N, C-alpha and C positions, 0 to 999 in steps of 0.2 A: 270130671266136675269137682270131685272132692279135692283133687290136687290144686285146681284153680282157686278153690275157696281157701285152701291152706296157704297158698301163696299170698292171697289178698290179706288174710289175717296176719301173716308174718310181716308183710309190708306195713300194715297199720300199727302193729306192735312196735316195729322198728322206728317208724315215724314218731310215735308217741314217746318212745325212749329217747330219741334224738332231741325232741322238744324239751323234755324234762332236763336232759343234760345241759342244753343251751341255757335254760332258765336258771339252773343251779349255778352255771358258770357266770352268768350275768349278775346274779345275786352276790356271789363271792367277790366278783370284780368290783361291784358297787361298795361292798363292805370295806374292801381293801382301799378303795379310792377315798372313802370317807375318813378312814383311819389315817391315811397319808396326809389328807388335807388338815386334819386336826393336829397331826404331828408337825406339819410345816408351820401352822399358825402358832403352836406352842414355842417352836424354835424361834420364830420371828419375834415373839414377845420377849423371849429370853435374851436374844441378842440385841434387841432394841434397848433394853435396860442396861446391858453390859456395855454397849458402845456409847450410850449416853454418858455413862460414868467415865469411860476412857476419853471421850471428847471434852469433858469438863474438868478432868483431873488436872490440878495445877502442875505446870512444868516450869523450870527456871528459864526465863527469857532474859538474856543479857545481850548487849551489843556484840560481844564476842561470839557467843554460840549461834546468834542469828546469821552471822556471816559464814560460819564454819559448819562442821558436821555434828557438833555437840547436840544441837536441838533435834536432829534427825536420829541420833543415838537414843535420845530420850523417847522419841516416838516409837522407835523399834522396841525399846524396853516395855512400853505400854502394850504393844500388840503381841509380844513374844509368847505370853501364856496361851493366847488364842491359837497361834500358829502351832505351838507344841501340842495342844489338844487335838488339832486336826491331823497332825503328823502320825499320831498313834491310833487314828480311827481306821476302820475298814474302808475300802474304796466306796461302797454304797453309802455308808454313813457319812463319809467325808463329802461326797457330792451333795447330800441332803443339807448338811450344815453349811457348806460353802454357798449353796443357793440361798439359804436364809440370810446369811451375812451380806451377800451381794444386794439383796432386796433392801435390807436395813440401810446400808451405806448409800444406795441410790436414793432412797426416800429422804434420808437426812440431808443429802446434797441440795435439795430444793430450798432448805431453810437456813443453811449455814453461811457465814461470811468470815472474813478475817482469819485469825490463827486457827480457829476451829475447823474451817474449811481446808486450810493447809494440812492440818493433822489428818483429816478424813481422807484427803487425796493421797497422803503418804500411806495410810492403811490400805487404800485401794491398790496402790502400786506394790506395796510390800506383800500383799496376799496374791499378787500376780493376776488380779482381775483385769487390769488394763490389757495384758497380753491376751487373756481369754476374750475380752471384748473385740480386740482386733481380729482374732480368729473367727468370732461370730459374724464379723462384718463380711466374711467370705462365705457364709452359709448359703445353701441353695434355696432357703426359705426366706422370702422377702420380709416377712414380719420380724424374723430374728435379726436380719440385717438392719432394719429400721430401728429396732429397740437398741441394738448395739450402738448405732450412730447417735441416737438420743442420749444414751448413758455416757458416752465419751464426752459429749458436750456438757452434760450436767455436772460431771466430775472434773471438768476443766483439765482433761487429760491431753496435754499438748503433744504427747507422743503419737496421738491419733490424727494429727493434722494432715499428714500425707495421705493416709488411708481414706480420710473423709473427703479430701480433694478428689481422689479417684472415684469415690462413691457418688460424686455429683453427676456422674455419667451412668449411674445405675439404671437398669431397665425399668425399675418400678418407681413411680412418682413419690410414694411415701418415704422411700429410702433417700431419694434426692432431697426432699424437703427437710427431713431430719438432719441430714448431713449439712445442708445449707445453714440451718439454724445453729448447729453445733460449731461449725467453722467460725461463725460470727462471734460466738461466745469465747472461742479459743484465741482467735486472731484479732478480733475487733472489726471495725468497719472496713478495714483494708481487704478483708475477705470478699467484700462485695465485688471487687474487680474480677477476681477469679470466678466467682459465682456467675456473673453476667457473661463472662467470656465462654464459660462452659455450657451455659443453659441453652436448651433447644426446645422449641415448641412449648413455651411457657403456658401452663394451664391456668385456669381462673384461680384455683387454690394456691398454686405456686406464686402467682401474681400477688395474691392477698398476703401471703407470708413475707414476700420480698418488700412489699409496701410498708409493712409493720417494722421491718428492719431499718428501712430508709428513714421512717419517721422518728425512730429512736436515735438515729445518728444525726439527723437534721443536715446542716450544711456540709458536714464532713463527707456525706455521700455524694455531693454534687459532682465532683470530678469524675467519679466512676459512672454516673448516669450520662454525663456528656460524652465520655469515651464510648459508651454503649450505643450512642446514636450512629456510630460508624460500623457497627458489627453487621455481619451478613445475615444472621437469623432475624427475621422480621418481627417475630414475637418479642424478642428482647428489645428491639428498637421501639416498638409500639409501647412496651412497658415503660421504657425510659421517657418517652414523650409524655405519656400520661402522668407519671410521677412529677416530672419537671413542671408541668402545667398545674398540677394539683397543689404542689408545695409552694408555688409562686416565686420560683427562683428567676428573677428578672435577668440575671446574668446568663440565663439560658437562651435569651432572644437570638443572639448571633448564631450559636450552634443550630438552633431550630430553623433559622433562615437558610442555613446551608442545606439542611435536610429538604426544605421546601424547594430549593432550586436544583439540587443535584441528585437526590436519592432516586434510584431507578424504578421504584414501585409507586404507583399512583395512590394506593390506599395509605401508605406511609406518609407521602407528601401531604395528602389531605388532612390526616390527623395532626401533622406538624403545623399546618396552617391554622387549624382550629385551636391548637395549643397556644399559638401566638395571640389569637384573639382572647383567650382566657387570661393570658398574662397582661393584656391591655396596654402593651407598649407601642407607641407610635413609630418606633424605628422599623417596625414590620410593615407599615402601611403601604409603602411603594411596592413592596414585593407582593403584597396581597392584591394590589391594583393590577399587577402583571397577570396574576392568576385569573382575574375576572375575564381576561381575553383568551384563556386557555381552551383548547378544543375539547378537553375532558370535562364533562358535566360535573363529575364528582369534585374536581378541583375548584371549579367555579362556585359550586354550592358551598364548599368549605370556606372559600374566601369571603363570600357574602356573610356567612355566619360569624366569621372572625371579625369582619368590619362592623357587624352589628354590635359586638361587644366593645370594640374600640370607640365607635361613635365619633368620627372625625368629620368636620365640614368639608375637608379637602377631598373626601371620597364621594360627595353628593353627585357630581356630574357623571362619573363613571357608573355609579349605582343606578342613576336614573336611566342610563342607556341599557343596563342589564334588566331593568324592570320592564323594558319594552320587548324583550326577546326571551326565548327559551321556555322550558317547562314551567308550569304554574308554581310549583313549590320553590323553584329557584327565583322566580320573579317576586314571590311573596317574601322570601328571605331578603332580597335586595330592598324591598319596600320597608321592611322592618329596620334594616341597617340605615336607610335614609332617615327614618323617624328618630333614630338614636343620635343623629348628627347635630341636632339642635334646631333652632327656629328656621334656619335656611332650608333644612331638610323637610320640615313640616310644611313649609310653604310650597315646596315642590310637589308634595303629596296632595295638597289642596288643589293645585293646578291640575294634576292628573285626575282628581276626583271630579273636576268640572269639565273634563275633556270628552271627546266623542268616542274614544276606544273603550268599548264596553268592558272588556276583560281588565284592561289597565285601570279603568274607573272603579271596577268592583274590588280590585286588590287594594287600591289606595283608600277607598272607603272602609274596607275591613281593618286595615292597619291604623287608620286614624281613629276608628272606634276603639281599638285595643289601647292606643296611647292616651287618648283624651277622655275615654270613658263615656262618651256620649255618641249617639248615632248621628252621623253627618248627613245632612239632606243632600 
């Protein structure tokens, strides 16, 4: 009994001792972490002031040295004291200081343009940060790869173009998105062609990022969007269709007609049909008429919605036939398209409202009330 009691006491003492040791360890670790954070912030402030001076310090800019190596020699003279100081540091101290310098240069890159940005980029290359960023792009941690991809773009490091192109196929979407944006910064809108060719299963977030790139590029992006209509990945095709319709490129009508007629997927063809309606170009009308007779309900419904936007009297007869058959939603869409076609369409709806077919009559009355704003007896 005494032995068992002694064992229990010993275990309790041991457990208490272990908890105390762990608590002391955590406290010491917290103290060290706080000190390191303060040290990093002090270094950041120190190098912020130092590099602000280096980036603003006058250098002699002449037509001769702008074309040759003289201006780069002056940049190297500016950064040399910093590099020499790092060279004499211990490995741990060197890592700490380089980390602070990298943060400063990346943060400055958001606000600089012109010669100051050229100077900052030279510093980044001279300190071998570009090489390090390229190595970080191979990290097994996705957030490290994403940050490296972002920084290469911020710093306009064209040496990273190939690596960023490869990163477009990274397994993590954040890395792909950062690489995509950086490539556009480095290469320009021409990068959009590579991005769309490489993209697979575009997410909603990626679609938003791409649409912002397209809007900044405006009509320069048009050829790449048209090319994307023929790609095998349906998410890319659907993205291109949506952007072409949203931006109102009427020159996209013919390429979209080809998608409506030839693309092997019904959903894609339906979206292309609706895009033609949003563009409102009557060149698409005869092709939409063909879809009204298609056996796929999704294509017929898309065609009626598109014709509703176009609003052409030439479609009234075919739409009147569609209003007599099929699901209620499809017939209602056909009635709305008829109403948009002008007075001749409204007259057709009034005739249907006075007819004996109760369903057709109800649909006609409903649409007439929507259009004219009054209840039709």
